[in-house]
N, C-alpha and C positions, 0 to 999 in steps of 0.2 A: 451015432453019438456026435461025430464030427459035423454031420449035416445040421443037427440041432444047434450045435455051438455056432456054426456059421450063420444060421438063421437068427439067433439071438443077437449076434454082433451086428448083423444088417439092420435089425430093428432098432438097436441102440444108436445107430448112425443116422436114422431117419430124422429129418429136420422137424422140430416141434413148431407147430403153427403159433405165430405171435399176433397179438391184437393191439392196435393203437386206439386208445379211447380219447377222442377230442372233446374237450369240455370248454366251450366259450363262456366267459364270465364278465359281468359288469355289476359291481356292487353286490357281490355274493359272499361277503365275509362271514355271514352267519350260517351259510349253507355248505361252503366248500369242504370244510373238514369232515363233516358228516357224510357227504356223498363219496368222498375218497375212501373213508373208512369202510363204507358199505360195498364199494367196488372191490376192495381187497378181501372183505369178508366173503363175498359171493363168488370170487374167482380164485379160490385157494390153489387149485391145481392147473391154472392157466398161465401161460406166459403173456404178459401184457405190460404196457406203459400207459400212463395217463398224461395227456398233453393239455395243459391249461393255457388257453389263449385269452388273456385278460386285456380289455380295452381301456387301460388307464383308469381303473376304478379308484375313486377318491376315498373309499371307505376302508382301505387297508387290506383288501382281498389278497394282493400280492404278498404282503407280509405274512399272512396266514399260510399261503402256499409255500413260501420259503421255510417256514417252520415245519411244515409237513415233509418237505424234502429232507430235513434233518432226521425225521422219523423213518421214512420209507426209502430214502435214497434218491439222489438226483438222477439216477438212471431209470427210476420207476416213475418219478413225478417230474415232468418237464414243464417249466414255466417259460412260455414264449409270449411275452407281453408286447402290446402295441401302445402307441402314445395316446390314442383317443378312440372313441367309438367309430368304427369303420364298416359296420354291417356284418350280419350273420354269415352271409355267403363267403365274404372275404376272410372271415375268421376260420372257417373250415379249410379254405385254401391255404391259409397261413399255417395252420396246424398240420395239414397234409405234407407240407414241405419238410417238416421235421419228423414225420412219422417213419418208423422202421418196421412196422408190422405188415403181415401178409393181408390182414383184414383191418378195416377201420370202422370203429363205432362212433357215431355222433349222438350226443345226448345233452340235455340241459343240466345246469348246475343247481337248479332250485328245488330238487327232489321231486319234481313232477314226473320224472322218469326214474323209477326205482331200479337200482342195480340188481335186484333179485331176479329181474327178467333176463339178464345177460346170459346165463347158462342156457335158457330156452332159445335165445337167438342163435347161439353157437351150435346147439344141438340141431336146430332146424336147418341151418346151413350145411352141416355135415351130412344130415340125412337126405337132403334134396339136391345138394350141389348148387344151390341158388347163388346168383351173383349179388343179390340184395335181400336182406331180411328186414322187414319194417314192422314196427309195432302198430297195432290197430285198436282203436276204442270201439269200433262199430261191428264187432262179431261176437258170438257167444263167448262168455267169460271175459270180455273186454268191457270198459266203461269209463266213467268220469266221476271223481269224488271231489266235493268242495266247491262246485260251481253252482250259482243260482240258476233259476229256470231260464232267464233271459240269455245268459251266456251259453247255456246248453243249446238253446234254440238257434242262437247266432252261429255257433260252431257247426251244428247239424245242418243248418240251412246253407252255410258256405260249402260244406262238403257235398251236399246233394246237388247244389248248383254246379259245382265243378264236375261231379260225376256225370251229370246230364250233358254238359257241353263238351267235355274232354274225353270221356270214356277211358280213364287211365288204367283200368284193369286191377286196381287195388281198392279196398273198402275205405281206407282212411288217407285221403290225399294230403291233408294238411298236417299230419303227424310229423314229428321230427326226431323220433327215437329209432335209429336205423343202424344196421350193420352192412357194410359194403366190402366187396372184394376190392383191394386197393387199386388195381389197374382200372376197374370200372369207375370208382370214385374219381380218379384222375381224369378219365375221359369225360365224365359228366360235368365236373367242375369247370373244365375248359369250354364246355358247350353252353353253359348257362350264363345268362346275362342279368337275371333278376337279382335284387338285393333284399335283405330283411326276410320277412316271413314268407314272401312269395317264392323265395329261392327253393324252399323245401318242395313246394308244389311243382315247380319247373323241373327239379331234379328227378322226381318219380315219373312225371309225364314223359320226359325225354328218355328215361331208362326203358319204359315200356315201348316207346316208338322205335328205339334202337334194338329191340328184341332181347333185352337182358331178362334173365330168369329172376322173378321177384316172388318171394314167399312172405306170408304174414304170420305174426305171433300176437295173440290177444294180450293186451295190457290194460291196466287201470291207471288212467292219468289222474294224478292227485294235484290239486291246486297248491301253489307255493304256500308254505307255512310262514317263512320269514321273508320280509321284503315286500315290495309291491310289484304287481304285474306290469310288464312293459308293453302290453297290448292296449292300444287306444284307437281313437277314431282315425288317425292318420294311417295306421296299419291296415284298417279295414278298407280305406280308400285305395291303398296300394295293392291290397289283395284283389279288389275288383278290376283295377287296371291291369294287373298281372294276368288275371283270368282272360280278359279280352285279348291280351298280347299272345298268350299261349293258344287261344282258339284260332288265331290267324297264322301262327308260325309253326305249329306242330301237326 
């Protein structure tokens, strides 16, 4: 009986794993409240914090986040604003500086990354001991919704080109919905030099080169409902330049 009591006390003292969810935003006033609601809905029994890194949105995104802090608490919703657009990679680094979790999730604010997949990410990490769990559109049960044929072909072509040249060991190199062990993310962020959308690609390529354990979870990527996409011709050019850079440096 005493043994059982000691065992229960020991279990009670075990540290609960905490997750920091970094959500970069720019003009996401129409999306941010819904995605935070969905995060709380799907992570009811999980200890987590949401870190919103807003790059000086002129549409009032920060005002909405401050209202959400009143609802959920400033300890659960952290607003870590920056004065202007400074790039996606630096947004993750900025959020990481304020993160207190053992693991860090990075996801978009525009609902293209549905929070319903977060339990699958967490479960996959616990089952496999992976350093990184990444969402993929390109395996069974994964996919894309809301894109026209041209955008699907562009995305698939970019991914195939990267797979052919870089051999990254994952099926979806350009995806950006991921869970990282915190120390691994800290290592990768300091190793990467790319900015914008290329940053995600460099992160996963360097992770596999460093020998980190990466697992995948199928997701359906849904094109944004509110607002306009930030992907344009300049991002495609940057992607191709980044691909060449990684080809010769990894």
